GURORO-103924 format. One record per residue (C-alpha): residue in three letters; x, y, z. Coordinates in steps of 0.2 Angstrom, whole numbers, plus 2048, in hexadecimal, padded with zeros to 3 digits. Layout:
% GURORO-103924
ALAXYZ;...
This chain:
% GURORO-103924
METC3AD0D48D;ARGC2BD06495;LEUC19D0F496;ALAC0AD0749B;ALABFCD0E494;ALABEAD0A4A0;THRBDFD04494;LYSBD9CF148F;ASNBD0CF847F;GLUBDACED472;GLYBD7CFD465;LYSBDED0B46D;THRBECCFF472;ARGBEFCFA461;GLUBEFD0E45A;LEUBFCD1246A;ARGC07D06465;ALAC08D0D452;METC09D20459;PHEC17D1B463;ALAC22D10458;ASPC2AD1D453;CYSC33D21464;ALAC41D1E46F;ASPC49D2647E;GLYC58D3147F;ASNC62D20480;GLYC5BD1C46F;ASNC4FD0D475;ALAC40D0C46F;TYRC2FD0E47A;GLUC29CFD47F;LEUC15D01481;LEUC0BCF348E;SERBF9CF348E;METBF2CEF49F;GLYBF0CDB495;ASPC04CDB495;LEUC04CE24A7;GLYBF9CD54AC;ILEBF0CE24B4;ASPBDCCDE4B5;ALABD7CEB4BE;ASPBC5CF74BB;VALBC8D0C4BC;VALBB7D134C0;GLUBB6D214B1;ASPBA9D2C4BD;ALABB2D3F4BB;ASPBA9D4A4B3;THRBB6D514A6;PHEBC5D46499;GLUBD3D4B4A3;GLYBCBD484B4;ASNBCBD334AE;ALABD9D334A4;LEUBE3D364B6;LYSBD7D2B4C0;LYSBDCD1D4B3;ALABECD1F4B3;GLUBF1D254C2;ALABE7D114C7;VALBF0D094BD;METC02D124C0;ARGBFED0C4D2;LEUBFDCFA4CE;CYSC0BCF84C2;GLYC17D044C7;GLUC1AD0A4B5;ILEC19D1C4AD;THRC09D1A4A7;ILEBFBD2449A;ALABECD22498;ASPBDED2A48E;ASPBCCD3048F;SERBC3D34480;GLYBB3D36478;LEUBA7D3E469;CYSBA0D4F46D;VALB90D53463;GLUB8AD65462;ALAB77D61461;LEUB76D5646E;GLYB7FD6747B;GLYB90D5A47B;ALAB8AD4A47E;PROB91D3C47F;GLYBA1D44484;VALBA9D3A493;TYRB9AD2D492;SERB9DD2747F;ALABA2D15487;ARGB94D1448E;TYRB85D1E487;SERB79D11482;GLYB7BD0A493;ALAB7FCF949D;GLYB8ACEF491;ALAB8ECFA485;THRB94CF7476;ASPB9BD04465;SERB8ACFB459;ARGB7FCFF469;ASNB86D10469;ASNB86D1545B;GLUB75D0F456;METB72D1D466;LEUB78D2B45D;LEUB6FD2844F;LYSB61D29458;HISB65D35463;METB6AD41453;GLUB5CD3C448;HISB53D4B447;GLNB62D56448;THRB69D6143A;ASNB78D67445;ARGB82D58440;ASNB95D5F446;ALAB9ED55452;LYSBB1D5445D;PHEBBAD44461;VALBC2D4A471;CYSBD1D41477;VALBDCD45488;ILEBEAD3D48C;ALABF0D3D49D;VALC04D354A3;VALC08D304B5;PHEC17D2E4BA;PROC1ED244C9;ASPC25D324D3;GLYC13D3B4D5;GLYC15D464C4;SERC07D484B8;ALAC00D514A9;THRBF3D5249A;VALBF2D54489;ARGBE4D5547C;GLYBE0D5446C;GLUBD0D59461;LEUBC8D51451;ARGBBAD5B449;GLYBACD5443C;GLNB99D4D43A;ILEB8ED41440;ALAB8AD37431;TYRB79D3142C;GLYB7DD1E42F;VALB8BD14433;SERB9AD13424;GLYBAAD0A423;THRBB1CFB42F;GLYBC4D01435;GLYBC4D0A447;PHEBBAD07456;GLYBACD11461;TYRBA4D1E454;ASPBB4D1F446;ALABA4D1943B;LEUB97D2643E;PHEBA5D3343E;TYRBA5D3C42D;LEUBB5D44429;PROBB2D52419;GLNBC0D57416;TYRBC4D43411;GLYBB3D3F40E;LYSBB4D31417;THRBAFD2B428;ALABBED26435;ALABBBD13433;GLUBBDD1741F;ILEBCDD21420;PROBDFD1641F;GLNBE6D13430;ASPBF4D1A430;LEUBEAD2B42A;LYSBE0D2A439;ASNBEFD29446;ARGBF5D3843C;ILEBE6D4443D;SERBDAD3A44C;HISBD7D4145C;ARGBE1D37467;GLYBF1D38459;GLNBF3D4A45C;ALABF1D45470;VALBFED3C46C;ALAC08D47463;ALAC07D54472;LEUC0CD4947E;LYSC1AD44473;GLUC1ED56473;TYRC1DD55488;LEUC2AD4648B;ALAC34D5047D;ARGC36D5D487;LEUC39D54496;GLYC46D4A48F;METC3FD3B48C;VALC3AD39477;
């Protein structure tokens, strides 16, 4: 079964493929997760909604119209208590035009310099859009704390700053298979699989 993923982010694509590796449709056919690159789609979707749900749906709908496949899209971000939930939906572009993971992390550390409340959560919303017009969204969250410096080389985004007290490590230091199970994206994918199962598609 083909499933399009509305993303150009290779880190997300790798994680999604790993999470769907054990999935098959009702006929026993494995899921084939296709990125925008696989589909030859180079469109840029402006993520101007003020919620994760709104952005995820907008991306999924836009790519579905271009490829005609069942399409999923996620919008995810980091919400920091001391910053009033920022960077939130602006996580990927937190440091402004030309934002990179490194610059975003530097900006976050700067804004957290004098903050004692380090509580934060990663949020992931996945939208699925069907060619017949149907759609749904699911949500996953992972709670942790903002570290005082980057640590670890795995993952991407803010992973190296996101400290998990229960493991004593950042999200960039834990094994990838563990991250896939506990992460906000892993939880959202699990919820999506449950939804697809109710439709008889898993």
